C-alpha positions as CSV (number, residue, x, y, z in Angstrom):
1,X,-9.3,1.9,56.8
2,X,-8.7,1.7,52.7
3,X,-11.1,-0.5,50.5
4,X,-8.0,-1.5,49.0
5,X,-6.6,-2.8,52.2
6,X,-4.7,-6.6,51.5
7,X,-6.6,-6.7,48.1
8,X,-3.0,-8.5,46.6
9,X,-2.1,-11.1,44.3
10,X,-0.6,-13.7,45.5
11,X,3.6,-13.2,45.4
12,X,3.7,-15.8,42.6
13,X,1.3,-14.9,40.1
14,X,3.5,-11.1,41.3
15,X,7.0,-13.0,40.5
16,X,5.7,-14.9,37.4
17,X,4.4,-11.2,35.8
18,X,7.6,-9.3,36.5
19,X,9.7,-12.0,35.0
20,X,7.8,-11.9,31.8
21,X,8.0,-8.2,31.4
22,X,11.6,-8.3,32.3
23,X,12.5,-10.4,29.9
24,X,10.5,-8.0,27.0
25,X,11.9,-5.2,28.5
26,X,15.0,-4.2,26.0
27,X,12.2,-4.2,23.3
28,X,10.4,-1.6,21.7
29,X,9.2,-3.2,18.6
30,X,5.2,-3.1,19.7
31,X,5.2,0.6,19.2
32,X,6.1,1.7,15.1
33,X,6.6,5.5,16.2
34,X,6.9,7.4,18.9
35,X,8.7,10.1,19.9
36,X,12.7,10.5,20.8
37,X,14.1,10.2,24.7
38,X,15.2,13.7,23.6
39,X,12.1,14.8,22.9
40,X,10.8,13.8,26.8
41,X,13.3,15.2,28.3
42,X,13.1,18.8,26.6
43,X,9.2,18.5,27.7
44,X,10.2,16.6,31.5
45,X,12.3,19.8,31.9
46,X,10.3,22.9,30.6
47,X,7.6,21.3,33.6
48,X,10.0,20.9,36.2
49,X,11.2,24.4,35.6
50,X,7.5,25.8,35.7
51,X,7.4,23.6,39.5
52,X,10.6,25.1,41.2
53,X,9.7,28.8,39.6
54,X,6.4,28.1,41.7
55,X,8.0,26.3,44.2
56,X,5.7,22.3,43.4
57,X,6.6,19.4,44.6
58,X,4.5,17.2,41.6
59,X,1.8,17.9,38.9
60,X,-0.8,15.3,38.4
61,X,-3.2,14.6,35.4
62,X,-5.4,12.2,34.6
63,X,-7.2,11.5,30.9
64,X,-9.8,8.6,30.2
65,X,-9.0,8.4,25.9
66,X,-7.3,9.5,23.2
67,X,-9.4,11.7,21.4
68,X,-8.9,14.1,23.8
69,X,-6.7,12.7,26.5
70,X,-3.1,14.9,25.6
71,X,-2.3,16.4,28.7
72,X,-1.2,12.7,30.5
73,X,-0.1,11.8,27.2
74,X,2.5,14.5,26.7
75,X,4.4,13.4,30.2
76,X,4.4,9.7,29.4
77,X,3.5,9.5,25.4
78,X,0.8,6.4,26.5
79,X,-2.4,6.8,24.9
80,X,-4.8,5.9,27.3
81,X,-8.0,4.0,25.5
82,X,-11.9,3.4,26.3
83,X,-12.7,5.1,29.2
84,X,-10.2,3.5,31.5
85,X,-8.7,6.4,33.4
86,X,-4.8,6.5,34.5
87,X,-3.7,9.5,36.2
88,X,0.1,10.5,36.5
89,X,2.2,12.0,39.5
90,X,4.9,14.3,38.2
91,X,7.4,15.2,41.0
92,X,9.7,18.2,40.8
93,X,12.4,15.3,41.9
94,X,12.1,12.0,40.9
95,X,10.8,9.9,38.4
96,X,6.7,9.8,37.4
97,X,4.2,7.8,40.1
98,X,1.5,6.3,37.3
99,X,-2.0,4.9,38.4
100,X,-4.0,2.6,35.7
101,X,-6.2,-0.2,35.4
102,X,-4.5,-3.0,37.2
103,X,-5.1,-5.2,40.3
104,X,-6.3,-3.9,43.9
105,X,-2.5,-3.0,45.2
106,X,-0.4,-4.2,42.9
107,X,3.2,-2.9,42.0
108,X,5.4,-2.7,39.0
109,X,9.0,-1.1,40.0
110,X,10.2,-0.1,36.6
111,X,13.3,2.8,38.5
112,X,13.3,4.9,34.0
113,X,14.5,1.5,33.1
114,X,11.2,0.6,31.3
115,X,11.8,1.4,27.3
116,X,7.8,1.8,27.6
117,X,7.2,3.9,30.4
118,X,10.2,6.2,29.9
119,X,10.3,8.9,33.4
120,X,8.3,6.1,34.9
121,X,9.9,4.9,38.5
122,X,6.4,2.5,39.8
123,X,2.7,1.8,38.1
124,X,0.1,1.4,40.5
125,X,-2.4,-0.8,40.1
126,X,-6.3,-0.7,40.7
127,X,-9.2,-2.4,39.5
128,X,-11.4,1.4,38.7
129,X,-14.3,1.6,36.7
130,X,-16.0,5.1,35.6
131,X,-19.5,3.3,35.4
132,X,-19.0,1.9,39.0
133,X,-19.4,3.9,41.3
134,X,-18.1,3.4,44.5
135,X,-14.4,2.2,42.7
136,X,-13.9,5.9,41.5
137,X,-12.0,6.9,44.4
138,X,-9.8,4.6,44.3
139,X,-7.2,6.2,42.4
140,X,-7.4,9.2,44.8
141,X,-6.8,6.7,47.7
142,X,-3.5,5.7,46.1
143,X,-2.3,9.4,44.9
144,X,-2.9,10.8,48.3
145,X,-0.8,8.1,50.3
146,X,1.9,8.8,47.5
147,X,1.8,12.1,48.3
148,X,1.8,11.4,51.9
149,X,4.7,9.0,52.5
150,X,6.8,11.9,50.9
151,X,5.8,14.5,52.5
152,X,4.5,16.8,50.4
153,X,3.1,20.2,51.4
154,X,2.2,22.0,47.0
155,X,1.1,20.0,44.6
156,X,-0.3,21.3,41.2
157,X,-3.1,19.5,39.2
158,X,-3.1,19.5,35.2
159,X,-7.3,20.2,34.4
160,X,-9.0,18.8,36.9
161,X,-12.1,20.1,35.7
162,X,-12.1,16.9,33.3
163,X,-10.6,14.2,36.2
164,X,-12.9,12.1,38.7
165,X,-14.7,14.5,41.6
166,X,-13.3,12.1,43.8
167,X,-10.1,12.0,42.3
168,X,-10.1,15.4,43.1
169,X,-11.8,15.8,46.1
170,X,-10.4,12.7,48.0
171,X,-7.0,13.8,47.7
172,X,-7.4,17.4,49.0
173,X,-10.7,17.3,51.1
174,X,-8.7,17.3,54.9
175,X,-5.5,17.3,54.1
176,X,-3.7,18.9,56.3
177,X,-1.5,21.6,55.0
178,X,-2.0,21.1,51.5
179,X,-1.5,23.3,49.0
180,X,-3.2,22.8,45.5
181,X,-2.3,24.7,42.3
182,X,-4.1,24.6,38.8
183,X,-1.1,24.3,36.3
184,X,-3.8,24.2,33.7
185,X,-2.5,27.4,31.8
186,X,1.1,27.0,32.2
187,X,0.9,23.8,31.1
188,X,-1.7,24.3,28.1
189,X,1.3,26.7,26.3
190,X,4.0,24.0,26.5
191,X,2.0,22.1,25.2
192,X,1.0,24.4,22.2
193,X,4.0,25.2,21.1
194,X,5.2,22.4,19.1
195,X,8.9,21.4,19.0
196,X,11.0,20.7,16.0
197,X,10.3,16.3,16.0
198,X,6.3,17.2,16.9
199,X,5.9,19.7,13.5
200,X,7.7,17.0,11.5
201,X,5.3,14.2,13.0
202,X,2.8,16.6,12.5
203,X,3.2,16.8,8.3
204,X,3.2,13.3,8.5
205,X,0.2,13.3,9.8
206,X,-1.5,15.3,7.3
207,X,0.6,13.5,4.6
208,X,-0.7,10.1,5.4
209,X,-4.4,11.9,5.9
210,X,-3.9,13.7,2.3
211,X,-3.2,9.6,1.0
212,X,-6.2,7.9,3.1
213,X,-8.5,10.8,0.5
214,X,-7.1,10.4,-1.9
215,X,-7.4,6.7,-2.0
216,X,-11.3,7.4,-0.3
217,X,-11.9,9.1,-3.9
218,X,-10.8,6.3,-6.2
219,X,-12.9,4.2,-4.9
220,X,-16.1,5.3,-3.8
221,X,-18.8,4.5,-6.1
222,X,-22.8,4.1,-6.9
223,X,-24.3,1.4,-4.1
224,X,-21.6,1.8,-1.0
225,X,-23.2,3.0,2.1
226,X,-21.6,5.8,3.9
227,X,-20.0,3.5,6.4
228,X,-18.8,1.7,3.9
229,X,-16.6,4.4,2.9
230,X,-15.9,5.2,6.7
231,X,-14.8,1.7,7.3
232,X,-12.2,1.4,3.8
233,X,-10.9,4.5,5.1
234,X,-10.1,3.2,8.8
235,X,-8.6,0.3,7.2
236,X,-6.5,1.9,5.6
237,X,-5.3,4.2,8.3
238,X,-4.5,2.4,10.5
239,X,-2.2,0.6,8.2
240,X,0.0,3.3,8.0
241,X,0.2,5.1,11.1
242,X,-2.7,5.7,13.0
243,X,-4.2,4.2,15.7
244,X,-7.1,6.5,16.6
245,X,-9.9,9.4,15.0
246,X,-12.7,9.8,13.6
247,X,-14.1,9.7,9.9
248,X,-17.7,11.5,9.6
249,X,-19.9,12.4,6.4
250,X,-23.0,11.6,6.0
251,X,-23.9,11.7,1.6
252,X,-27.2,13.2,0.4
253,X,-29.1,14.1,-2.6
254,X,-26.9,17.2,-4.5
255,X,-29.3,20.1,-3.3
256,X,-29.5,18.8,0.1
257,X,-26.9,19.1,2.6
258,X,-24.2,16.7,3.4
259,X,-23.4,17.2,7.0
260,X,-20.8,15.6,8.6
261,X,-22.1,12.5,10.8
262,X,-20.9,9.8,12.7
263,X,-21.6,5.9,12.6
264,X,-24.7,5.6,13.9
265,X,-25.9,8.3,11.5
266,X,-24.1,6.4,8.4
267,X,-25.8,3.7,7.0
268,X,-27.2,5.1,3.6
269,X,-26.5,3.7,0.7
270,X,-24.9,7.0,-1.8
271,X,-26.6,6.9,-5.3
272,X,-25.3,8.0,-8.6
273,X,-25.5,12.0,-7.9
274,X,-25.6,12.5,-4.5
275,X,-22.0,14.0,-2.7
276,X,-21.0,13.0,0.5
277,X,-19.0,16.3,2.6
278,X,-15.7,13.9,4.0
279,X,-13.8,14.7,7.4
280,X,-10.6,12.3,8.0
281,X,-9.7,14.0,11.9
282,X,-7.2,10.8,12.9
283,X,-4.2,10.7,14.6
284,X,-1.3,9.7,12.6
285,X,2.5,8.6,13.5
286,X,3.7,9.3,17.0
287,X,0.1,9.5,18.5
288,X,-0.2,13.5,16.5
289,X,-3.8,14.8,15.4
290,X,-4.7,16.6,11.4
291,X,-8.1,16.7,9.7
292,X,-8.2,16.8,6.4
293,X,-12.0,17.9,4.7
294,X,-13.4,18.2,1.1
295,X,-16.6,17.5,-1.1
296,X,-16.9,14.2,-3.1
297,X,-19.8,14.2,-5.9
298,X,-20.6,10.8,-7.6
299,X,-21.9,12.9,-10.9
300,X,-21.6,17.0,-10.6
301,X,-22.2,19.7,-8.3
302,X,-24.3,22.7,-8.5
303,X,-23.0,25.8,-9.1
304,X,-24.5,27.1,-5.6
305,X,-22.1,24.1,-4.0
306,X,-19.2,25.4,-6.1
307,X,-20.1,29.1,-4.9
308,X,-20.2,28.5,-1.6
309,X,-16.7,25.9,-1.0
310,X,-14.8,28.9,-3.4
311,X,-16.0,31.0,-0.1
312,X,-14.7,28.6,2.2
313,X,-11.5,28.5,0.7
314,X,-11.5,32.6,0.6
315,X,-12.3,32.7,4.1
316,X,-10.2,29.9,5.4
317,X,-6.7,32.6,3.2
318,X,-7.8,35.0,5.4
319,X,-7.8,33.6,9.0
320,X,-4.4,31.7,7.7
321,X,-2.8,35.7,6.4
322,X,-4.4,36.5,10.1
323,X,-2.3,33.8,12.4
324,X,0.6,35.9,12.4
325,X,3.1,35.7,16.2
326,X,2.2,38.4,18.5
327,X,-1.6,38.4,16.3
328,X,-4.5,37.8,19.1
329,X,-6.9,34.4,18.1
330,X,-9.5,36.4,19.8
331,X,-9.0,39.3,17.0
332,X,-8.4,36.7,14.6
333,X,-11.6,34.8,15.1
334,X,-13.4,38.6,15.0
335,X,-11.4,39.6,12.0
336,X,-13.4,35.9,11.2
337,X,-16.8,36.9,11.7
338,X,-16.8,40.0,9.8
339,X,-15.0,38.4,6.7
340,X,-18.0,36.4,6.8
341,X,-20.8,38.1,7.6
342,X,-20.0,41.4,4.6
343,X,-20.8,38.7,2.8
344,X,-24.0,37.1,4.0
345,X,-22.2,34.5,5.5
346,X,-23.1,32.9,8.9
347,X,-20.6,34.1,12.0
348,X,-18.9,31.0,13.2
349,X,-21.0,30.3,16.4
350,X,-18.6,27.2,17.3
351,X,-15.5,27.0,16.7
352,X,-14.0,27.3,13.2
353,X,-9.7,26.7,14.2
354,X,-8.6,25.2,17.1
355,X,-5.0,23.8,18.6
356,X,-3.5,20.2,17.3
357,X,-1.4,17.4,19.1
358,X,-1.9,14.5,21.2
359,X,-5.6,16.5,21.1
360,X,-8.5,16.6,18.7
361,X,-9.0,19.9,19.7
362,X,-6.6,21.4,22.4
363,X,-5.4,25.0,22.8
364,X,-5.9,28.0,21.9
365,X,-8.7,28.1,20.7
366,X,-9.5,30.6,18.0
367,X,-12.4,32.1,19.3
368,X,-13.2,35.4,21.0
369,X,-12.5,33.5,24.2
370,X,-9.4,32.1,24.4
371,X,-6.4,34.4,25.9
372,X,-3.4,32.7,24.0
373,X,-1.7,34.9,21.2
374,X,-0.7,33.1,18.3
375,X,2.5,32.0,18.2
376,X,5.7,30.4,16.0
377,X,5.8,26.4,16.7
378,X,1.5,26.4,16.7
379,X,0.0,23.4,14.3
380,X,-3.1,24.4,14.4
381,X,-6.6,23.2,11.9
382,X,-8.4,26.6,10.2
383,X,-12.4,24.0,8.6
384,X,-14.2,27.1,8.1
385,X,-18.2,26.3,7.4
386,X,-21.9,27.0,7.2
387,X,-25.0,25.3,6.1
388,X,-28.2,26.5,4.3
389,X,-31.2,24.4,3.8
390,X,-29.6,23.7,-0.1
391,X,-25.7,22.9,1.1
392,X,-23.8,22.5,3.5
393,X,-19.6,23.5,2.4
394,X,-16.6,23.4,5.1
395,X,-12.6,23.1,3.8
396,X,-10.5,22.0,6.1
397,X,-5.9,22.0,6.7
398,X,-3.8,22.0,8.3
399,X,-1.1,25.2,9.2
400,X,1.8,26.0,10.6
401,X,3.0,28.5,11.6
402,X,6.6,30.0,11.9
403,X,8.3,33.2,12.4
404,X,7.3,34.6,8.3
405,X,4.7,32.9,7.1
406,X,2.1,29.7,8.2
407,X,2.3,27.5,5.7
408,X,-0.9,24.9,5.0
409,X,0.8,21.5,5.7
410,X,-1.8,19.2,3.4
411,X,-1.8,18.9,-0.4
412,X,-4.8,17.2,-1.0
413,X,-6.3,20.2,-3.5
414,X,-8.4,22.5,-2.4
415,X,-11.8,21.6,-4.9
416,X,-15.1,19.7,-4.9
417,X,-13.9,16.6,-6.2
418,X,-16.1,15.0,-8.8
419,X,-16.3,11.4,-9.7
């Protein structure tokens, strides 16, 4: 018997909850910006075409957070936060089934009428917590039940490597006659090429980040802690349409590297003459990520810092000129390394450029192991940088690839800001 069997809230509780949800069903005032119904249909149509070509009856996608959880959000336009998992079952010929945090065996029948949960037929609840071992199979039990009830014989997984082990094994293991196909590569390619509507939201995100950075430059001063600077940026960004992301920066005296660090390392107090490499990597209206990064000096920059920053701008321009449709991403990465080493600078050993959208980092990666080519409609962050014992320098902006050009969408000047 299922570990969830018989665990169900009283009917009276369910009736009251359903009534309240129905009263609010026609309002979308809680969401400031979201993609249009037409955009959602564009995605669903593209996925169903793929499924039809491969005789797939349902796809399963999963995510737990809003930084690198974009695959499931792409199907629903609903984010997930704080590790509470959300599983999306995308049916080839029916509305979606969503499994998320909720009461044991709870079922909300939406029939595609809920204005927030567009394209969703039902939401099934279960109290799953990734930190509690014996709950980790709850999603799998529900998804397996859905697949069996509908008689599916072929399903697809989207990025199964990031799913809980029990979600993958609990669906597939011992299911006689069930064929499972990994369709991540095909879905990644659909996600990577943005629609005109998505590109507009990415431009709005970049514009918001330019405003956030300008406010930081205006307000930063000696006596503030690094976290005071990032907290100010967080607060202002939220009022401008951001809901998630990171602000990285850890100040240092000029002559020592100012590295990109998070909140845990941001209690240092800024002094006159210090500098801070500051990165704004948050999402904007509609949940789309871009990022902008510059160096701020409370005083005057050293010549070494100026020269290093100028080198990163040259490297950024070099890569942007190579981001043309049909160019293999791996070749751009190789050319970047050659550009850097020819100037006595280190090659990239991690990642200096990548796609962005619902994910802070998404494909394509500009790296030698990336099989994709550059295509029109891609939005890529380009952030070359390097460090020495005395400096850390980087410049970061987003670029949109079109048929004839690759255009920088951030407007913040590419310079060191001396304040």
